Phi, psi and omega in degrees: 000127178284142175299122178203171183235134174231154179233153184207166174228158176211172178055047174065026176097359179283344182244138171244129179229144174216132180235148181217147172253129187221030185300307187293317182287333169296312176305318180297318176298322176301316178289317180299317183268355188052053187285143171291175180293320182285330178285322169307311178304308184297309176294327176299314178299315186291317174303311181299322178288326178294327179288316183299326184288335182280346193290343177259006180264149194260325186279152187299326184257017178295138174220158171239136174250123176247121177232131174242129177230111177242186188264009181269171182302337185288339171079001177111165182214162181220136177232135172236116188237139182244149177296346175281003177090006178258152182210149178212163177177173179204168174239155185294322183232090187286347184257000187291152174230138178231156177304158178290148182287178181300337174272006176079019182247170181300133185265076181298320179298321178285329180293311186280322183100153178263002175236122182158213188214156169252135179239126176240133180233118178251113175264104191279359177090355178210166174052196180282131173299158182249128180232142181218150175228128167229166179280144174301142178248335179212338187077005179273004178077307181303307179300324186281324174292323175301319178291322175303313186302317185284321188284317186264329186246358181057035181240117177293130188218144172240128183231120184248116182236154177194150169222132182238139191225154159256193183289344188248325185201176178285132183262322180198149180201152178161194181186174177216134176245125175238131185234133175264113182283157188316319181294343180251345189292344184277346178279085189305322180294320174296320178296319183288325178291318180295319183298324180296311187290325180290313182295339178277357173291139174264033181106167183271324183290328176299331174289321178292322182290342179273003170095008181279142172260179184307306178302327182286325183291316176296322173300318176302321188270324192229007190296338180265007182242044175058046179297130174231112178267131178294143185284338180285128172249150179248125172281139183246147177205154170284120185212138177232130180282007185289157179201166179302322185289326172296317183296319177296321177297320178296327174293325176304324181298336181289338177092167190300312185295322182291315179296321176295321176298324178293324174297315185283319184275314194248354182057030182144198182200154180232140179219133175246133175290121178295327189283327184234349172093357183295137184248132176249127179253135180237127181290160173295331175293320184290325174295328180292324182291328176294315176306314181300318175300336188267345185288144179293139186267130182282000000 
């Protein structure tokens, strides 16, 4: 099943819903970063959340940076998602393991911690970017991003995220975001109905594993509320724009003295992209070329 995102409205446009399947991109992140099971779960949820947050943005180059920094052993995570359907991300401590939670599931909340902050940076593709910070409420990612939407954007939101794994790989991943827009937020019965339906879900990945696709999941939740699913689907993928050329440009910023020290001490350099784990090797000859480019021209 291809990773993709769909959008819909319900209740005469008073409800906005977005669903995403992110199985392949979460597996790509697991392999690239050699993530433990709980780190895979945490990053998979956060990448899905980042993509769901971009779904309401309009311009081609708009992006969202989502960062969770808690007091748990994971040390925090960072996600960069684009309205074009691309996403990348990393966790600070990719190899950590924690005991299962009381329900016998991976303890993402315990790994991230429940004390800390959620940082959201929205680049609309024009004008000044928008940033906001709210406190963590659980470390489970979904609760924390929903709290951000309510606290910073005054939009009541329900966010259900999930990653399911076996001993070898990611089996399913994705999520759904449901928001009550201002013109419907005054209808307390509608808000109560949505809260009841979302709280009744046993997670998102069980729905995928039961064979349901995204339209069927939205139909189950909102089908009796004048659901309208938009025909356009967006493909999603893990993608990082890093390159050797960008890495060489970053090395030049270190300056002549630092580059010459690398040549003398290390006989070259190695750089790893935090976002995708790609490793770039630079020979001492290439470093010498960079030094030459930095020298004043006569």
